[in-house]
C-alpha positions in Angstrom: 0.0 0.0 0.0 1.8 3.0 -1.3 -1.0 5.6 -1.9 -2.4 8.1 0.6 -5.9 9.1 -0.5 -8.1 11.2 1.7 -11.6 10.3 2.7 -14.0 13.2 2.5 -17.5 13.5 4.1 -20.2 16.1 3.5 -20.8 18.5 6.3 -23.5 21.1 6.7 -22.6 24.4 8.4 -24.4 27.7 9.1 -23.6 30.3 6.4 -23.9 33.2 8.8 -27.0 34.5 7.1 -29.5 32.1 8.5 -29.0 29.4 5.9 -26.7 26.4 5.6 -23.8 25.5 3.3 -22.7 22.0 2.3 -19.0 21.4 2.2 -16.7 18.3 2.0 -14.3 17.8 4.9 -11.4 15.4 5.3 -12.2 12.7 7.9 -9.2 10.5 7.3 -6.1 9.9 5.3 -5.5 6.2 4.7 -2.8 4.0 3.2 -4.2 2.3 0.1 -3.5 0.3 -3.0 -5.2 1.9 -6.0 -5.6 -0.1 -9.1 -7.3 1.1 -12.4 -10.1 -1.2 -13.4 -11.6 0.5 -16.5 -12.1 3.7 -18.4 -15.0 4.6 -20.7 -16.3 7.5 -22.7 -19.9 8.4 -23.3 -21.8 11.2 -24.9 -23.8 13.3 -22.5 -25.7 16.5 -23.6 -23.7 16.5 -26.8 -20.3 16.3 -25.1 -17.9 13.5 -24.5 -17.7 12.5 -20.8 -15.1 10.0 -19.6 -15.3 7.9 -16.5 -12.4 6.1 -14.8 -13.1 3.2 -12.4 -10.6 2.3 -9.7 -10.4 -0.5 -7.1 -9.1 0.9 -3.8 -8.0 -1.5 -1.0 -7.7 0.0 2.5 -7.2 -1.3 6.0 -10.4 -2.0 8.0 -11.0 0.6 10.8 -12.1 3.7 9.1 -15.9 4.2 8.6 -16.2 4.7 4.8 -19.4 4.5 2.9 -21.0 5.5 -0.4 -22.0 8.8 1.1 -18.3 9.7 1.2 -15.8 10.7 -1.4 -12.2 9.8 -2.0 -9.5 12.4 -3.0 -6.4 11.0 -4.6 -3.7 12.6 -6.8 -5.9 15.7 -7.3 -9.0 13.6 -8.3 -12.2 13.7 -6.3 -13.8 10.3 -6.8 -17.3 9.0 -6.0 -17.4 5.9 -3.9 -19.7 3.5 -5.7 -19.3 0.5 -3.5 -17.9 0.1 0.0 -18.8 -3.5 1.2 -17.9 -4.6 4.6 -15.2 -7.3 4.5 -15.8 -10.7 6.0 -15.3 -10.9 9.7 -11.6 -11.2 10.6 -10.3 -9.6 7.3 -7.8 -6.8 7.7 -8.6 -5.1 4.4 -11.7 -3.9 2.4 -12.0 -3.1 -1.2 -13.8 0.0 -2.5 -15.0 0.7 -6.0 -14.6 4.4 -6.9 -15.2 6.4 -10.1 -13.7 9.6 -11.3 -15.0 11.8 -14.1 -12.8 14.7 -15.2 -16.0 16.6 -16.1 -17.1 16.6 -12.5 -18.1 14.2 -9.7 -20.9 11.9 -10.7 
């Protein structure tokens, strides 16, 4: 495990004017193995959009779910799957996607 991605979680804070603002805050920086799984291009609204899929293996112990995001090498990725590992396993594998056109 050579990579150090950050796990981001959405937070809601007062905006000072009586409303609220959503923001993404770092909740953890983890050691991980990041492997590319696939890349694809599709046409959306007349523009080409690419999507990269990665398999990210991390140690068990950090609460990570599909409501979080993963930031790695300047890319903010959507966590598509974060299954709990079988009991006793030390690692879990996440499936994340990245779109240069914006978070999916």
